[in-house]
C-alpha positions in Angstrom: -104.0 33.4 -162.8 -100.7 32.8 -164.3 -97.4 32.1 -162.5 -96.0 35.0 -164.6 -98.5 37.4 -163.1 -97.6 36.5 -159.5 -93.9 36.8 -160.3 -94.4 40.2 -162.0 -96.5 41.4 -159.0 -93.9 40.1 -156.5 -91.1 41.9 -158.5 -93.0 45.1 -158.5 -93.6 44.9 -154.7 -89.9 44.2 -154.1 -89.0 47.2 -156.2 -90.9 49.5 -153.8 -90.6 47.8 -150.4 -87.6 46.8 -148.5 -88.7 43.3 -147.7 -91.5 41.2 -149.3 -92.2 37.6 -148.6 -94.4 35.3 -150.7 -96.0 31.9 -149.9 -98.6 29.8 -151.6 -100.7 28.1 -149.0 -104.3 26.7 -148.9 -105.0 27.6 -152.5 -104.1 31.3 -151.8 -101.2 33.4 -152.8 -99.9 35.2 -149.7 -97.7 38.3 -149.4 -96.1 39.9 -146.4 -94.7 43.4 -146.8 -92.3 44.8 -144.1 -92.0 48.3 -142.7 -95.2 50.0 -143.9 -95.1 53.3 -142.1 -98.3 53.9 -140.1 -100.1 57.3 -140.0 -100.2 59.5 -136.9 -101.9 58.0 -133.8 -101.0 54.4 -134.8 -98.5 52.4 -132.8 -96.0 51.1 -133.7 -94.7 53.5 -136.3 -93.9 50.8 -138.9 -95.6 47.4 -139.3 -95.7 44.3 -141.4 -98.9 43.8 -143.4 -100.1 40.6 -145.0 -102.7 39.8 -147.6 -103.8 37.1 -150.0 -105.2 36.9 -153.5 -107.2 34.0 -154.9 -106.8 31.9 -158.0 -109.1 34.3 -159.8 -106.7 37.3 -159.4 -106.3 39.8 -161.0 -109.9 39.6 -162.3 -111.0 38.8 -158.7 -110.0 41.8 -156.7 -108.2 41.4 -153.3 -110.1 42.0 -150.1 -108.9 43.0 -146.7 -105.5 42.8 -145.1 -103.8 41.7 -141.9 -101.9 43.7 -139.4 -100.0 42.7 -136.3 -102.4 41.9 -133.4 -100.5 44.5 -131.2 -101.2 47.4 -133.6 -103.1 50.2 -131.8 -104.8 53.5 -132.7 -104.8 56.0 -129.8 -103.9 53.1 -127.5 -106.8 51.0 -128.6 -106.9 48.0 -131.0 -108.6 48.8 -134.4 -112.0 47.5 -135.3 -111.4 44.2 -137.0 -113.3 41.3 -138.4 -113.1 37.6 -138.2 -110.3 36.6 -140.5 -111.3 34.3 -143.3 -107.9 32.7 -143.1 -104.8 33.2 -140.9 -101.7 34.2 -142.8 -99.0 31.5 -143.1 -96.4 33.9 -141.6 -95.1 34.0 -138.0 -96.9 36.2 -135.5 -100.4 37.0 -134.4 -102.5 38.8 -136.9 -105.7 41.0 -136.9 -107.8 41.3 -140.1 -109.0 44.7 -141.3 -111.8 44.9 -143.9 -110.8 46.9 -146.9 -111.8 47.0 -150.6 -109.8 48.4 -153.5 -111.2 51.5 -155.1 -111.8 51.4 -158.9 -110.0 48.0 -159.3 -109.3 47.7 -163.0 -107.2 44.7 -163.9 -105.4 44.6 -167.1 -102.8 42.2 -168.6 -100.1 44.9 -168.0 -99.5 45.4 -164.3 -98.1 48.9 -165.0 -101.2 50.2 -166.7 -103.9 48.5 -164.7 -104.5 47.8 -161.0 -101.7 46.0 -159.2 -100.7 44.8 -155.8 -98.3 47.7 -155.3 -101.3 50.1 -155.5 -103.3 47.7 -153.3 -100.6 47.9 -150.5 -100.3 51.7 -150.8 -104.1 51.9 -150.3 -103.8 50.3 -146.9 -102.7 53.8 -145.6 -106.1 55.1 -146.7 -107.8 52.5 -144.4 -105.5 53.3 -141.5 -106.1 57.1 -141.9 -109.8 56.4 -141.3 -108.7 55.5 -137.7 -110.0 52.8 -135.6 
């Protein structure tokens, strides 16, 4: 994965979200996106989400994402899984399993799969409920 690809992905995320933080830690590239609006029956109404990509990205598709530990669905915490890594961001995090649908990486982030589409797909997972 090239530094240029990460920079392009970060710029694309920042174009569409009010606040995006990036850190490289433990051989992973980490992103935190602020103020993702949650679907009905989730509380709070807006959350931060975090996720990582490996050195094999974009050929290696991302997997799963992190939500604040206090996120609830109908007053109950969502089903989660043991986190493979904890994000290098402040706060307590819960890991939600999620796979991209039809991941098709190309050299051009605007014509193939990208992290902006990946983050938008988190709403599909949340709409599934707990």
